[in-house]
Backbone atoms as SQL, in Angstrom:
CREATE TABLE atoms (id INTEGER PRIMARY KEY, chain TEXT, resi INTEGER, resn TEXT, atom TEXT, x REAL, y REAL, z REAL);
INSERT INTO atoms VALUES
  (1, 'A', 1, 'MET', 'N', 133.568, -121.310, -67.684),
  (2, 'A', 1, 'MET', 'CA', 132.392, -121.267, -68.522),
  (3, 'A', 1, 'MET', 'C', 132.689, -122.013, -69.830),
  (4, 'A', 2, 'GLU', 'N', 131.746, -122.841, -70.216),
  (5, 'A', 2, 'GLU', 'CA', 131.868, -123.568, -71.483),
  (6, 'A', 2, 'GLU', 'C', 131.139, -122.789, -72.575),
  (7, 'A', 3, 'ILE', 'N', 131.743, -122.694, -73.749),
  (8, 'A', 3, 'ILE', 'CA', 131.150, -122.005, -74.886),
  (9, 'A', 3, 'ILE', 'C', 130.790, -123.040, -75.952),
  (10, 'A', 4, 'ILE', 'N', 129.559, -122.977, -76.423),
  (11, 'A', 4, 'ILE', 'CA', 129.095, -123.833, -77.511),
  (12, 'A', 4, 'ILE', 'C', 128.654, -122.919, -78.647),
  (13, 'A', 5, 'TYR', 'N', 129.093, -123.247, -79.851),
  (14, 'A', 5, 'TYR', 'CA', 128.746, -122.460, -81.029),
  (15, 'A', 5, 'TYR', 'C', 127.661, -123.188, -81.821),
  (16, 'A', 6, 'SER', 'N', 126.537, -122.511, -82.048),
  (17, 'A', 6, 'SER', 'CA', 125.506, -123.119, -82.896),
  (18, 'A', 6, 'SER', 'C', 126.011, -123.157, -84.336),
  (19, 'A', 7, 'LYS', 'N', 125.467, -124.055, -85.134),
  (20, 'A', 7, 'LYS', 'CA', 125.850, -124.142, -86.544),
  (21, 'A', 7, 'LYS', 'C', 125.563, -122.825, -87.261),
  (22, 'A', 8, 'TYR', 'N', 124.447, -122.208, -86.914),
  (23, 'A', 8, 'TYR', 'CA', 124.082, -120.936, -87.543),
  (24, 'A', 8, 'TYR', 'C', 125.101, -119.858, -87.194),
  (25, 'A', 9, 'PHE', 'N', 125.520, -119.819, -85.937),
  (26, 'A', 9, 'PHE', 'CA', 126.530, -118.838, -85.518),
  (27, 'A', 9, 'PHE', 'C', 127.812, -119.015, -86.332),
  (28, 'A', 10, 'VAL', 'N', 128.279, -120.243, -86.458),
  (29, 'A', 10, 'VAL', 'CA', 129.521, -120.522, -87.189),
  (30, 'A', 10, 'VAL', 'C', 129.398, -120.073, -88.647),
  (31, 'A', 11, 'LYS', 'N', 128.261, -120.349, -89.253),
  (32, 'A', 11, 'LYS', 'CA', 128.026, -119.951, -90.643),
  (33, 'A', 11, 'LYS', 'C', 128.089, -118.429, -90.787),
  (34, 'A', 12, 'ARG', 'N', 127.448, -117.711, -89.892),
  (35, 'A', 12, 'ARG', 'CA', 127.437, -116.242, -89.950),
  (36, 'A', 12, 'ARG', 'C', 128.825, -115.673, -89.630),
  (37, 'A', 13, 'TYR', 'N', 129.514, -116.268, -88.671),
  (38, 'A', 13, 'TYR', 'CA', 130.847, -115.808, -88.280),
  (39, 'A', 13, 'TYR', 'C', 131.820, -115.877, -89.455),
  (40, 'A', 14, 'LYS', 'N', 131.767, -116.948, -90.211),
  (41, 'A', 14, 'LYS', 'CA', 132.684, -117.136, -91.337),
  (42, 'A', 14, 'LYS', 'C', 132.511, -116.070, -92.416),
  (43, 'A', 15, 'LYS', 'N', 131.351, -115.445, -92.487),
  (44, 'A', 15, 'LYS', 'CA', 131.066, -114.422, -93.493),
  (45, 'A', 15, 'LYS', 'C', 131.465, -113.018, -93.039),
  (46, 'A', 16, 'LEU', 'N', 131.870, -112.879, -91.785),
  (47, 'A', 16, 'LEU', 'CA', 132.225, -111.560, -91.250),
  (48, 'A', 16, 'LEU', 'C', 133.574, -111.092, -91.792),
  (49, 'A', 17, 'PRO', 'N', 133.768, -109.773, -91.872),
  (50, 'A', 17, 'PRO', 'CA', 135.086, -109.246, -92.228),
  (51, 'A', 17, 'PRO', 'C', 136.133, -109.688, -91.195),
  (52, 'A', 18, 'GLN', 'N', 137.372, -109.820, -91.623),
  (53, 'A', 18, 'GLN', 'CA', 138.451, -110.280, -90.743),
  (54, 'A', 18, 'GLN', 'C', 138.596, -109.421, -89.492),
  (55, 'A', 19, 'ASN', 'N', 138.460, -108.101, -89.644),
  (56, 'A', 19, 'ASN', 'CA', 138.626, -107.231, -88.473),
  (57, 'A', 19, 'ASN', 'C', 137.535, -107.476, -87.427),
  (58, 'A', 20, 'ILE', 'N', 136.332, -107.828, -87.863),
  (59, 'A', 20, 'ILE', 'CA', 135.245, -108.128, -86.914),
  (60, 'A', 20, 'ILE', 'C', 135.486, -109.491, -86.271),
  (61, 'A', 21, 'GLN', 'N', 135.974, -110.456, -87.034),
  (62, 'A', 21, 'GLN', 'CA', 136.307, -111.760, -86.457),
  (63, 'A', 21, 'GLN', 'C', 137.370, -111.601, -85.371),
  (64, 'A', 22, 'LYS', 'N', 138.373, -110.785, -85.642),
  (65, 'A', 22, 'LYS', 'CA', 139.438, -110.550, -84.656),
  (66, 'A', 22, 'LYS', 'C', 138.874, -109.879, -83.405),
  (67, 'A', 23, 'LYS', 'N', 138.017, -108.873, -83.590),
  (68, 'A', 23, 'LYS', 'CA', 137.425, -108.172, -82.453),
  (69, 'A', 23, 'LYS', 'C', 136.541, -109.125, -81.641),
  (70, 'A', 24, 'PHE', 'N', 135.810, -110.017, -82.346),
  (71, 'A', 24, 'PHE', 'CA', 134.991, -110.997, -81.638),
  (72, 'A', 24, 'PHE', 'C', 135.856, -111.864, -80.730),
  (73, 'A', 25, 'LYS', 'N', 136.982, -112.341, -81.249),
  (74, 'A', 25, 'LYS', 'CA', 137.862, -113.198, -80.443),
  (75, 'A', 25, 'LYS', 'C', 138.346, -112.466, -79.193),
  (76, 'A', 26, 'GLU', 'N', 138.651, -111.176, -79.325),
  (77, 'A', 26, 'GLU', 'CA', 139.066, -110.379, -78.167),
  (78, 'A', 26, 'GLU', 'C', 137.937, -110.289, -77.145),
  (79, 'A', 27, 'ARG', 'N', 136.725, -109.984, -77.638),
  (80, 'A', 27, 'ARG', 'CA', 135.584, -109.834, -76.731),
  (81, 'A', 27, 'ARG', 'C', 135.164, -111.166, -76.120),
  (82, 'A', 28, 'LEU', 'N', 135.328, -112.250, -76.862),
  (83, 'A', 28, 'LEU', 'CA', 135.015, -113.563, -76.311),
  (84, 'A', 28, 'LEU', 'C', 135.942, -113.866, -75.137),
  (85, 'A', 29, 'GLY', 'N', 137.211, -113.481, -75.264),
  (86, 'A', 29, 'GLY', 'CA', 138.152, -113.654, -74.157),
  (87, 'A', 29, 'GLY', 'C', 137.706, -112.894, -72.925),
  (88, 'A', 30, 'LEU', 'N', 137.225, -111.662, -73.125),
  (89, 'A', 30, 'LEU', 'CA', 136.688, -110.875, -72.000),
  (90, 'A', 30, 'LEU', 'C', 135.469, -111.571, -71.403),
  (91, 'A', 31, 'PHE', 'N', 134.590, -112.039, -72.266),
  (92, 'A', 31, 'PHE', 'CA', 133.352, -112.690, -71.842),
  (93, 'A', 31, 'PHE', 'C', 133.645, -113.917, -70.987),
  (94, 'A', 32, 'ILE', 'N', 134.597, -114.719, -71.422),
  (95, 'A', 32, 'ILE', 'CA', 134.946, -115.932, -70.677),
  (96, 'A', 32, 'ILE', 'C', 135.616, -115.579, -69.356),
  (97, 'A', 33, 'GLY', 'N', 136.490, -114.584, -69.374),
  (98, 'A', 33, 'GLY', 'CA', 137.244, -114.228, -68.173),
  (99, 'A', 33, 'GLY', 'C', 136.485, -113.375, -67.176),
  (100, 'A', 34, 'ASP', 'N', 135.626, -112.490, -67.675),
  (101, 'A', 34, 'ASP', 'CA', 134.933, -111.547, -66.795),
  (102, 'A', 34, 'ASP', 'C', 133.658, -111.087, -67.473),
  (103, 'A', 35, 'ASP', 'N', 132.598, -111.865, -67.330),
  (104, 'A', 35, 'ASP', 'CA', 131.364, -111.516, -68.029),
  (105, 'A', 35, 'ASP', 'C', 130.654, -110.292, -67.439),
  (106, 'A', 36, 'ASP', 'N', 131.235, -109.672, -66.416),
  (107, 'A', 36, 'ASP', 'CA', 130.706, -108.416, -65.877),
  (108, 'A', 36, 'ASP', 'C', 131.428, -107.209, -66.458),
  (109, 'A', 37, 'ASN', 'N', 132.358, -107.425, -67.384),
  (110, 'A', 37, 'ASN', 'CA', 133.122, -106.330, -67.958),
  (111, 'A', 37, 'ASN', 'C', 132.187, -105.365, -68.687),
  (112, 'A', 38, 'GLY', 'N', 132.286, -104.088, -68.360),
  (113, 'A', 38, 'GLY', 'CA', 131.413, -103.063, -68.935),
  (114, 'A', 38, 'GLY', 'C', 131.542, -102.912, -70.441),
  (115, 'A', 39, 'LEU', 'N', 132.690, -103.261, -71.008),
  (116, 'A', 39, 'LEU', 'CA', 132.870, -103.160, -72.459),
  (117, 'A', 39, 'LEU', 'C', 131.914, -104.073, -73.220),
  (118, 'A', 40, 'LEU', 'N', 131.496, -105.144, -72.584),
  (119, 'A', 40, 'LEU', 'CA', 130.619, -106.112, -73.240),
  (120, 'A', 40, 'LEU', 'C', 129.165, -105.638, -73.304),
  (121, 'A', 41, 'ASN', 'N', 128.775, -104.781, -72.388),
  (122, 'A', 41, 'ASN', 'CA', 127.397, -104.291, -72.314),
  (123, 'A', 41, 'ASN', 'C', 126.388, -105.444, -72.383),
  (124, 'A', 42, 'ILE', 'N', 126.588, -106.440, -71.559),
  (125, 'A', 42, 'ILE', 'CA', 125.695, -107.603, -71.533),
  (126, 'A', 42, 'ILE', 'C', 124.320, -107.179, -71.029),
  (127, 'A', 43, 'HIS', 'N', 123.302, -107.612, -71.764),
  (128, 'A', 43, 'HIS', 'CA', 121.937, -107.300, -71.352),
  (129, 'A', 43, 'HIS', 'C', 120.984, -108.376, -71.851),
  (130, 'A', 44, 'SER', 'N', 119.872, -108.528, -71.131),
  (131, 'A', 44, 'SER', 'CA', 118.855, -109.490, -71.543),
  (132, 'A', 44, 'SER', 'C', 118.035, -108.878, -72.675),
  (133, 'A', 45, 'LEU', 'N', 117.469, -109.756, -73.479),
  (134, 'A', 45, 'LEU', 'CA', 116.715, -109.310, -74.648),
  (135, 'A', 45, 'LEU', 'C', 115.222, -109.530, -74.444),
  (136, 'A', 46, 'ARG', 'N', 114.442, -108.852, -75.273),
  (137, 'A', 46, 'ARG', 'CA', 112.978, -108.954, -75.219),
  (138, 'A', 46, 'ARG', 'C', 112.460, -109.394, -76.576),
  (139, 'A', 47, 'GLY', 'N', 111.153, -109.466, -76.665),
  (140, 'A', 47, 'GLY', 'CA', 110.519, -109.817, -77.933),
  (141, 'A', 47, 'GLY', 'C', 110.807, -111.250, -78.325),
  (142, 'A', 48, 'GLU', 'N', 111.164, -111.457, -79.599),
  (143, 'A', 48, 'GLU', 'CA', 111.413, -112.820, -80.074),
  (144, 'A', 48, 'GLU', 'C', 112.627, -113.454, -79.409),
  (145, 'A', 49, 'PHE', 'N', 113.484, -112.643, -78.769),
  (146, 'A', 49, 'PHE', 'CA', 114.681, -113.154, -78.099),
  (147, 'A', 49, 'PHE', 'C', 114.544, -113.170, -76.570),
  (148, 'A', 50, 'THR', 'N', 113.334, -113.148, -76.059),
  (149, 'A', 50, 'THR', 'CA', 113.119, -113.182, -74.613),
  (150, 'A', 50, 'THR', 'C', 113.812, -114.417, -74.026),
  (151, 'A', 51, 'GLY', 'N', 114.559, -114.192, -72.949),
  (152, 'A', 51, 'GLY', 'CA', 115.291, -115.281, -72.304),
  (153, 'A', 51, 'GLY', 'C', 116.710, -115.426, -72.813),
  (154, 'A', 52, 'LYS', 'N', 117.053, -114.671, -73.852),
  (155, 'A', 52, 'LYS', 'CA', 118.403, -114.694, -74.413),
  (156, 'A', 52, 'LYS', 'C', 119.133, -113.418, -73.980),
  (157, 'A', 53, 'TYR', 'N', 120.433, -113.390, -74.250),
  (158, 'A', 53, 'TYR', 'CA', 121.276, -112.250, -73.872),
  (159, 'A', 53, 'TYR', 'C', 122.096, -111.796, -75.060),
  (160, 'A', 54, 'SER', 'N', 122.679, -110.609, -74.925),
  (161, 'A', 54, 'SER', 'CA', 123.515, -110.059, -75.976),
  (162, 'A', 54, 'SER', 'C', 124.751, -109.424, -75.366),
  (163, 'A', 55, 'PHE', 'N', 125.876, -109.483, -76.117),
  (164, 'A', 55, 'PHE', 'CA', 127.039, -108.677, -75.744),
  (165, 'A', 55, 'PHE', 'C', 127.608, -108.008, -76.979),
  (166, 'A', 56, 'ASN', 'N', 128.260, -106.877, -76.761),
  (167, 'A', 56, 'ASN', 'CA', 128.806, -106.078, -77.847),
  (168, 'A', 56, 'ASN', 'C', 130.147, -106.618, -78.316),
  (169, 'A', 57, 'VAL', 'N', 130.315, -106.673, -79.633),
  (170, 'A', 57, 'VAL', 'CA', 131.613, -106.953, -80.237),
  (171, 'A', 57, 'VAL', 'C', 132.307, -105.616, -80.481),
  (172, 'A', 58, 'ASN', 'N', 131.550, -104.676, -81.047),
  (173, 'A', 58, 'ASN', 'CA', 132.006, -103.295, -81.202),
  (174, 'A', 58, 'ASN', 'C', 130.753, -102.418, -81.139),
  (175, 'A', 59, 'ALA', 'N', 130.843, -101.210, -81.650),
  (176, 'A', 59, 'ALA', 'CA', 129.699, -100.300, -81.550),
  (177, 'A', 59, 'ALA', 'C', 128.475, -100.798, -82.308),
  (178, 'A', 60, 'ASP', 'N', 128.663, -101.599, -83.354),
  (179, 'A', 60, 'ASP', 'CA', 127.528, -102.039, -84.163),
  (180, 'A', 60, 'ASP', 'C', 127.266, -103.544, -84.107),
  (181, 'A', 61, 'TYR', 'N', 128.284, -104.358, -83.946),
  (182, 'A', 61, 'TYR', 'CA', 128.119, -105.815, -83.971),
  (183, 'A', 61, 'TYR', 'C', 127.789, -106.365, -82.588),
  (184, 'A', 62, 'ARG', 'N', 126.875, -107.345, -82.578),
  (185, 'A', 62, 'ARG', 'CA', 126.419, -107.976, -81.344),
  (186, 'A', 62, 'ARG', 'C', 126.471, -109.493, -81.472),
  (187, 'A', 63, 'VAL', 'N', 126.538, -110.159, -80.327),
  (188, 'A', 63, 'VAL', 'CA', 126.406, -111.614, -80.251),
  (189, 'A', 63, 'VAL', 'C', 125.172, -111.907, -79.408),
  (190, 'A', 64, 'ILE', 'N', 124.305, -112.764, -79.916),
  (191, 'A', 64, 'ILE', 'CA', 123.144, -113.225, -79.156),
  (192, 'A', 64, 'ILE', 'C', 123.477, -114.620, -78.642),
  (193, 'A', 65, 'TYR', 'N', 123.211, -114.833, -77.359),
  (194, 'A', 65, 'TYR', 'CA', 123.527, -116.130, -76.763),
  (195, 'A', 65, 'TYR', 'C', 122.502, -116.514, -75.718),
  (196, 'A', 66, 'ASP', 'N', 122.492, -117.789, -75.406),
  (197, 'A', 66, 'ASP', 'CA', 121.664, -118.337, -74.337),
  (198, 'A', 66, 'ASP', 'C', 122.620, -118.808, -73.250),
  (199, 'A', 67, 'TYR', 'N', 122.229, -118.632, -72.000),
  (200, 'A', 67, 'TYR', 'CA', 123.134, -118.973, -70.903),
  (201, 'A', 67, 'TYR', 'C', 122.426, -119.820, -69.870),
  (202, 'A', 68, 'ASN', 'N', 123.023, -120.954, -69.533),
  (203, 'A', 68, 'ASN', 'CA', 122.518, -121.828, -68.488),
  (204, 'A', 68, 'ASN', 'C', 123.418, -121.642, -67.263),
  (205, 'A', 69, 'LYS', 'N', 122.927, -120.908, -66.277),
  (206, 'A', 69, 'LYS', 'CA', 123.737, -120.610, -65.083),
  (207, 'A', 69, 'LYS', 'C', 124.133, -121.866, -64.315),
  (208, 'A', 70, 'ASN', 'N', 123.219, -122.825, -64.220),
  (209, 'A', 70, 'ASN', 'CA', 123.504, -124.036, -63.447),
  (210, 'A', 70, 'ASN', 'C', 124.688, -124.808, -64.008),
  (211, 'A', 71, 'ASP', 'N', 124.740, -124.926, -65.332),
  (212, 'A', 71, 'ASP', 'CA', 125.815, -125.683, -65.980),
  (213, 'A', 71, 'ASP', 'C', 126.961, -124.800, -66.447),
  (214, 'A', 72, 'GLU', 'N', 126.784, -123.473, -66.341),
  (215, 'A', 72, 'GLU', 'CA', 127.762, -122.491, -66.823),
  (216, 'A', 72, 'GLU', 'C', 128.125, -122.741, -68.285),
  (217, 'A', 73, 'ILE', 'N', 127.072, -122.852, -69.099),
  (218, 'A', 73, 'ILE', 'CA', 127.232, -123.062, -70.534),
  (219, 'A', 73, 'ILE', 'C', 126.586, -121.899, -71.275),
  (220, 'A', 74, 'ALA', 'N', 127.356, -121.276, -72.160),
  (221, 'A', 74, 'ALA', 'CA', 126.834, -120.230, -73.033),
  (222, 'A', 74, 'ALA', 'C', 126.783, -120.776, -74.455),
  (223, 'A', 75, 'VAL', 'N', 125.599, -120.725, -75.056),
  (224, 'A', 75, 'VAL', 'CA', 125.427, -121.166, -76.438),
  (225, 'A', 75, 'VAL', 'C', 125.326, -119.917, -77.306),
  (226, 'A', 76, 'LEU', 'N', 126.327, -119.715, -78.164),
  (227, 'A', 76, 'LEU', 'CA', 126.321, -118.566, -79.058),
  (228, 'A', 76, 'LEU', 'C', 125.391, -118.874, -80.219),
  (229, 'A', 77, 'ILE', 'N', 124.376, -118.041, -80.389),
  (230, 'A', 77, 'ILE', 'CA', 123.303, -118.304, -81.338),
  (231, 'A', 77, 'ILE', 'C', 123.480, -117.551, -82.646),
  (232, 'A', 78, 'ASP', 'N', 123.835, -116.270, -82.560),
  (233, 'A', 78, 'ASP', 'CA', 123.917, -115.441, -83.759),
  (234, 'A', 78, 'ASP', 'C', 124.902, -114.309, -83.535),
  (235, 'A', 79, 'ILE', 'N', 125.431, -113.773, -84.638),
  (236, 'A', 79, 'ILE', 'CA', 126.320, -112.629, -84.604),
  (237, 'A', 79, 'ILE', 'C', 126.001, -111.777, -85.830),
  (238, 'A', 80, 'GLY', 'N', 126.001, -110.478, -85.653),
  (239, 'A', 80, 'GLY', 'CA', 125.732, -109.578, -86.770),
  (240, 'A', 80, 'GLY', 'C', 125.590, -108.156, -86.287),
  (241, 'A', 81, 'THR', 'N', 125.273, -107.280, -87.217),
  (242, 'A', 81, 'THR', 'CA', 125.068, -105.880, -86.847),
  (243, 'A', 81, 'THR', 'C', 123.759, -105.761, -86.090),
  (244, 'A', 82, 'HIS', 'N', 123.619, -104.676, -85.397),
  (245, 'A', 82, 'HIS', 'CA', 122.397, -104.419, -84.640),
  (246, 'A', 82, 'HIS', 'C', 121.177, -104.497, -85.561),
  (247, 'A', 83, 'SER', 'N', 121.256, -103.865, -86.718),
  (248, 'A', 83, 'SER', 'CA', 120.110, -103.869, -87.631),
  (249, 'A', 83, 'SER', 'C', 119.848, -105.251, -88.227),
  (250, 'A', 84, 'GLU', 'N', 120.873, -106.049, -88.462),
  (251, 'A', 84, 'GLU', 'CA', 120.672, -107.405, -88.979),
  (252, 'A', 84, 'GLU', 'C', 119.966, -108.286, -87.951),
  (253, 'A', 85, 'LEU', 'N', 120.326, -108.143, -86.707),
  (254, 'A', 85, 'LEU', 'CA', 119.782, -109.017, -85.665),
  (255, 'A', 85, 'LEU', 'C', 118.397, -108.607, -85.199),
  (256, 'A', 86, 'TYR', 'N', 118.138, -107.319, -85.134),
  (257, 'A', 86, 'TYR', 'CA', 116.906, -106.854, -84.498),
  (258, 'A', 86, 'TYR', 'C', 115.905, -106.227, -85.449),
  (259, 'A', 87, 'SER', 'N', 116.052, -106.429, -86.739),
  (260, 'A', 87, 'SER', 'CA', 115.094, -105.836, -87.695),
  (261, 'A', 87, 'SER', 'C', 113.951, -106.769, -87.980);
């Protein structure tokens, strides 16, 4: 699977606390290796994010991404707390 980072994602990622950045890197490894891993809690989104997906970084932080199954490309769109992303 190829991972592409949007400019917005990179900007938001750089502002995260170091411990969340580290946890993201761990979860990204899981995502790339086994996107069916239950720890990720991958699910499709609704509303303004219809057609996009989310996975858990920890209990509060999420990553929103778009996935093209044919090309096996995941575009990471945003990262933040549940309330930051879905408010």
